[in-house]
C-alpha positions, 0 to 999 in steps of 0.5 A: 656807539656814542650818542651826544647830548648837547646842553645849549644852556650850560655855557660851554661851547658845543664842540667842547661838549663833544670833545669832553663827552668823547673823552669821557666815553673813552675813560669809562671803556664805552669807546675803545680802539677801532670804535668808529665815532658817528659822522658828522652827518649823524651828529648833526641829524641827532643834535641839530648842531653845525657840521663845522662844529662837529669837525672842529671837535674831531680835529681837536681829538685827532690832534690829541692823538685820540682819534684817526680820520680815514678819508671816506671811512670815518673817524676811529678811536685810536687809544684808550683812556680807560683803566681796570678801575674806571670801567663799567665793571671796575671796582671804583665804579661799583663802589661809587654806585653803591655810594650814590645809591645810599645817598639817594636812599638817604634823600640827597638830591642831585645837587647836594650829591654834586656839591658833596662830591665837589667838596671832597674831590677838591679836598683830595685833589687840590694839588692838581688844581 
């Protein structure tokens, strides 16, 4: 089951963080069709956010066709965003993990890795921006 991490200093609203984390877990294959999301009460207990914030995030995911709320049962993932390249066993993830290991052993810190990644990503995906 997914565990939400809320960064109150990020400047990103809490409900957006929840939506983003669910989508990321779906892309990585950590959440698959049929999996139940934590209840609003469970999220509130774990993160101390307002229950309406959790419900707002879940409603947005439902509008996007990613989850389905079943009254009295819970909210369930209805489709996958993962593909064979992005899952934990996928080749792209393994290559990226190897690269990260080399970057770390070369002395790069997290901020340098983030800057380098963002620069290269923007070079290759600028037409999508």
